[in-house]
C-alpha positions in Angstrom: -10.1 1.6 46.2 -9.6 3.0 42.4 -12.9 2.8 40.3 -12.4 0.5 37.3 -15.6 0.7 35.2 -13.9 -0.4 32.0 -12.0 -3.2 33.7 -15.4 -4.2 35.4 -17.2 -4.1 32.0 -14.4 -6.1 30.4 -14.4 -8.8 33.0 -18.3 -9.5 32.7 -17.4 -10.8 29.2 -14.9 -13.0 30.5 -17.3 -16.3 30.8 -18.1 -15.6 27.0 -14.5 -15.3 26.2 -13.7 -18.6 28.4 -16.5 -20.4 26.6 -15.0 -19.6 23.2 -11.6 -20.8 24.4 -13.3 -24.1 25.7 -14.9 -24.7 22.3 -11.8 -24.4 20.6 -10.1 -26.8 23.0 -12.9 -29.2 22.6 -12.8 -29.0 18.6 -9.1 -29.5 18.9 -9.6 -32.6 21.1 -11.9 -33.8 18.5 -9.4 -33.5 15.8 -6.1 -34.4 17.4 -7.0 -36.2 20.4 -4.0 -36.0 22.8 -1.5 -35.4 20.4 -0.9 -31.9 21.0 0.0 -32.7 24.8 2.7 -35.1 23.3 4.4 -32.4 21.2 7.9 -31.3 22.1 8.2 -27.7 23.9 9.9 -26.6 20.8 7.1 -27.7 18.5 4.6 -25.9 20.9 6.4 -22.9 20.8 6.4 -23.0 17.0 2.9 -23.6 17.0 2.3 -20.4 19.4 4.9 -18.5 16.9 2.7 -19.4 14.0 -0.3 -18.1 15.7 1.2 -15.0 16.8 2.2 -14.1 13.4 -1.4 -14.9 12.1 -2.6 -12.5 15.0 -0.2 -10.1 13.7 -1.2 -10.3 10.0 -5.0 -10.1 10.8 -4.3 -7.2 13.0 -2.6 -5.4 10.1 -5.6 -6.2 7.7 -7.9 -4.8 10.4 -5.5 -1.7 10.9 -5.6 -0.9 7.3 -9.6 -1.2 7.1 -9.9 1.0 10.3 -7.6 3.8 8.8 -9.7 3.5 5.7 -12.8 4.1 7.8 -11.2 6.9 9.6 -10.3 8.6 6.5 -13.9 8.5 5.3 -15.1 9.7 8.7 -12.8 12.8 8.4 -14.1 13.3 4.9 -17.7 13.2 6.2 -16.8 15.8 9.0 -15.3 18.1 6.6 -18.6 18.2 4.6 -20.8 18.8 7.6 -18.4 21.2 9.5 -19.6 24.7 10.3 
C-alpha cells in the first residue's frame, strides 16, 4: 500500500472542518428555516455559482498578498545570501 502521510494528516482535520460546516448549516437553519430546501434547482445552482465566484475573488486577493510576501522573502534572501 502507498504511504500517504499528507493525506493522513489532512484527514485528521476532517472533524474540525465538518464541525465548521455543521455550524454554518445550523446558522442557516436559524436564519432561513427550511426555505433553502424549497428553492428551485436553478436558484440553488445560482447560489452555488455566486459562492464560487466569491471563493475565486477571495483566492485572488490571497494570491496577490502571497505574491507580495514571496517578493519580500526574495529580497530578504538576497540580503543574507553569501
